[in-house]
C-alpha positions in Angstrom: 0.0 0.0 0.0 1.5 3.2 -1.0 1.3 6.3 1.2 0.3 9.7 -0.1 3.1 12.1 0.6 2.1 15.1 2.7 1.2 18.1 0.5 3.4 21.1 1.1 1.6 24.0 2.8 1.3 27.4 1.1 4.2 29.7 2.0 4.9 33.3 1.5 8.4 34.9 1.4 8.7 38.6 1.1 12.3 39.7 0.7 13.4 42.9 -0.9 10.2 43.1 -2.9 10.4 39.4 -4.1 7.7 36.8 -3.5 8.1 33.0 -3.5 4.8 31.1 -3.7 4.7 27.3 -3.3 1.4 25.4 -3.3 0.1 22.0 -4.3 1.1 21.2 -7.9 2.6 24.6 -8.4 6.1 25.5 -9.5 7.8 27.8 -6.9 8.8 31.2 -8.3 12.6 31.8 -8.3 13.9 33.9 -5.4 16.8 36.2 -5.8 19.8 35.4 -3.7 20.0 37.3 -0.4 22.3 40.2 -0.2 25.4 40.0 1.8 25.0 41.2 5.4 25.4 45.0 5.8 25.8 45.3 2.0 22.9 47.6 1.7 24.0 49.8 4.6 27.6 49.9 3.2 26.2 51.1 -0.1 24.0 53.7 1.7 26.8 55.2 3.7 29.1 55.2 0.7 26.6 57.2 -1.3 25.6 59.6 1.5 29.3 60.3 2.4 29.8 61.7 -1.1 27.4 64.5 -0.4 29.0 67.6 1.1 25.9 68.9 2.9 25.5 65.5 4.6 29.1 65.7 6.0 28.5 69.2 7.3 25.1 68.3 8.8 26.5 65.2 10.4 29.4 67.1 12.0 27.0 69.8 13.3 24.7 67.2 14.9 27.7 65.3 16.4 28.6 68.5 18.1 25.2 68.9 19.6 24.7 65.2 20.5 28.3 65.0 21.9 27.6 68.2 24.0 24.4 66.7 25.4 26.0 63.3 26.2 29.2 64.6 27.8 27.7 67.8 29.3 28.7 66.9 32.9 32.3 66.4 31.8 32.4 69.5 29.3 30.7 72.1 31.4 33.0 73.7 33.9 30.2 74.7 36.3 26.8 73.4 37.3 24.1 75.0 35.1 22.2 76.4 38.1 25.3 77.5 40.2 24.7 81.2 41.2 27.6 83.6 41.6 26.3 87.2 42.2 29.7 88.9 42.1 30.3 87.5 38.6 26.9 88.6 37.1 26.9 89.9 33.6 30.5 89.3 32.8 31.4 89.3 29.2 32.9 86.1 27.5 36.4 85.5 29.0 38.8 82.6 29.6 37.0 81.8 32.9 33.5 82.1 31.3 33.7 81.3 27.6 30.1 82.5 26.9 30.0 85.1 29.7 27.6 85.0 32.7 24.0 85.9 33.1 22.2 88.2 35.6 22.7 85.8 38.4 26.3 85.1 37.7 25.6 81.6 36.2 28.0 80.4 33.6 26.4 80.6 30.1 28.6 78.0 28.5 27.5 75.4 31.1 23.9 76.4 30.7 24.0 76.2 26.9 25.8 72.8 27.1 23.2 71.3 29.4 20.5 72.9 27.4 21.5 70.5 24.6 20.2 67.6 26.7 16.7 69.2 26.9 16.8 70.1 23.2 17.5 66.4 22.2 14.9 65.2 24.7 12.2 67.6 23.3 13.0 66.6 19.7 13.2 62.8 20.3 10.1 62.6 22.5 8.0 64.9 20.3 9.0 63.0 17.1 8.3 59.7 18.9 4.7 60.8 19.7 4.1 62.1 16.2 5.7 59.0 14.5 3.8 56.4 16.6 0.4 57.8 16.1 1.0 59.2 12.6 2.4 55.9 11.3 -0.5 54.0 12.9 -3.2 56.2 11.5 -1.4 56.2 8.1 -1.2 52.4 8.0 -4.8 51.8 9.0 -6.3 54.5 6.7 -4.2 53.6 3.7 -4.7 49.8 4.0 -8.4 49.5 5.0 -9.9 52.6 3.4 -13.6 53.0 3.6 -15.3 54.8 6.5 -12.2 54.3 8.7 -10.1 56.3 6.2 -12.8 59.0 5.9 -13.2 59.4 9.7 -9.4 59.4 10.6 -8.4 61.6 7.7 -11.1 64.1 8.6 -9.4 64.3 12.0 -6.1 64.9 10.4 -7.6 67.6 8.2 -8.9 69.3 11.3 -5.4 69.3 12.8 -4.0 70.7 9.5 -6.5 73.5 9.6 -4.4 75.1 12.4 -0.8 76.2 11.9 1.6 74.0 13.8 2.7 76.6 16.2 -0.9 77.8 16.8 -2.1 74.1 17.4 0.8 73.7 19.9 -0.1 76.9 21.6 -3.8 75.8 22.0 -2.7 72.3 23.4 -0.1 73.5 25.9 -2.4 76.4 27.1 -5.0 73.6 27.9 -2.6 71.2 29.5 -0.6 73.8 31.4 2.8 75.5 30.8 5.7 73.1 31.4 8.2 71.2 29.4 6.4 67.8 29.3 3.2 69.4 28.0 5.2 71.3 25.4 6.8 68.1 24.1 3.2 66.6 24.0 1.9 69.6 22.1 4.8 69.6 19.6 4.2 65.8 19.0 0.6 66.2 18.4 1.1 69.1 16.0 3.5 66.9 14.0 1.1 63.9 13.6 -0.5 65.0 10.3 2.8 65.0 8.5 3.5 61.4 9.3 -0.1 60.2 8.8 -0.4 61.7 5.3 3.0 60.4 4.2 2.4 56.9 5.4 -1.1 56.8 4.0 0.2 57.8 0.6 3.0 55.2 0.7 0.5 52.4 1.8 -1.9 53.3 -1.0 0.9 52.6 -3.5 2.6 49.6 -1.8 -0.7 47.7 -1.3 -1.2 47.3 -5.0 2.0 45.4 -5.5 1.9 41.8 -6.5 3.4 40.5 -3.3 0.7 42.1 -1.2 -2.0 40.5 -3.4 -0.2 37.1 -3.0 -0.1 37.5 0.8 -3.8 38.2 0.9 -4.5 35.2 -1.4 -2.6 33.0 0.9 -4.5 34.2 4.0 -1.8 36.2 5.7 -3.3 38.3 8.4 -3.7 42.0 7.8 -1.5 43.0 10.8 1.3 40.8 9.6 1.1 42.3 6.0 1.1 45.8 7.5 4.0 45.5 9.8 6.1 42.8 7.9 5.6 43.8 4.3 4.2 47.3 4.0 5.9 49.3 6.8 9.5 48.1 6.0 9.0 49.4 2.4 7.8 52.8 3.7 10.6 53.4 6.1 12.7 55.5 3.8 10.4 58.5 3.5 9.5 58.2 7.1 13.2 58.5 8.1 13.6 61.5 5.9 10.5 63.2 7.3 11.7 62.6 10.8 15.0 64.4 10.2 13.2 67.2 8.6 10.6 67.6 11.4 13.2 67.5 14.2 14.3 71.0 13.6 10.7 72.2 13.5 10.1 70.4 16.9 13.1 72.2 18.3 12.0 75.6 17.0 8.4 75.3 18.1 9.5 74.1 21.7 11.9 77.0 21.9 9.1 79.4 20.8 6.8 78.0 23.4 9.5 78.5 26.1 10.2 82.1 24.8 6.5 83.1 25.5 6.5 81.2 28.9 4.5 78.1 27.9 7.4 75.7 27.6 10.4 75.1 29.9 10.2 77.1 33.1 13.1 78.9 35.0 15.6 77.9 36.1 15.7 75.4 33.1 18.6 75.9 30.8 16.5 75.1 27.7 17.6 77.3 24.9 14.3 79.1 24.4 14.2 79.8 28.2 17.7 81.3 28.0 16.6 83.6 25.2 13.8 84.8 27.6 16.3 85.5 30.3 18.6 87.4 28.0 16.1 89.5 26.1 16.1 92.3 28.8 19.9 92.7 28.4 20.0 92.5 24.6 21.9 95.8 24.3 24.1 95.7 27.4 24.8 91.9 27.4 24.2 90.7 23.9 26.0 87.3 24.6 23.0 86.2 26.7 21.0 85.7 23.5 23.8 85.2 21.0 25.0 81.8 22.2 21.6 80.2 22.9 20.5 81.5 19.4 23.6 80.1 17.8 23.0 76.7 19.4 19.4 76.6 18.0 20.8 77.7 14.6 23.4 74.9 14.6 21.0 72.2 15.5 18.4 73.3 13.0 20.9 73.7 10.2 22.6 70.3 10.9 19.2 68.5 10.8 18.1 70.2 7.6 21.4 69.5 5.8 21.3 65.8 6.8 17.6 65.5 6.0 18.0 66.9 2.6 21.0 64.5 1.9 18.9 61.6 3.1 16.1 62.5 0.9 18.5 62.7 -2.1 20.0 59.3 -1.3 16.7 57.4 -0.4 14.4 58.9 -3.0 14.8 56.7 -6.2 13.7 59.6 -8.4 16.6 61.8 -7.2 19.5 59.2 -7.1 20.6 59.8 -10.7 20.7 63.7 -10.4 
């Protein structure tokens, strides 16, 4: 008595846009050989290192990130150390950025302010990316009334300028740094949602997504294993371009008293402290403003370079 061999189960393999489907009586589609480990990353770094603006932006961000990480070792004084006899001293060897009205070392305060700046940017972008990506995936993949309802909510957020929306939110929640980060994050959600939705609408029409549906692969698995990885390039670019916006909006909120509160060394709060001495002690606003400029410039340069490298339509230019 001959035994019937077990029939192979349907399988789906999605790798770099390739699909291999095997079923009863079917001939498996050829699968391209896997790339060498780190080969794609090596090619990415090789291409981006050739762009001058990327190198400049990377150096500027390394300065900011390095200052934030090693602030306790770089700063010669504690950021809140008060020394009244040394108040309003101009930049010198002992105080590289001068001192403020309470005798606090401005160099130390600007260095420690980098920690708050990175914290604001990272947390605000994390909030925006989490909810924006989730909304974009759901609306782009399922469509229908879910798409209509959620996208009308996104349109409602877009009806207000980002800074005005952040002002409304932080005014409702209360003026402090945590609420400022939440407000900046919420105001950045529409950008991620619309970008991801557009990417999903395009990706879901590809053959490997159709094959996955035919084989009964669950929708969450398709969304997070097949669609989201293929939409990561524009998400990364958008994050680098929205980071300077988050820093600028947070500094603006602190400047009008709705963000970081004294004696926080956040750069926007430092500008508030120095605005009364703009003529007699200009260094009080010069160095915090320069720190904001360096952070925003570095992020924009690196973000533009990432866009040029990751966008297939711009690679040949």
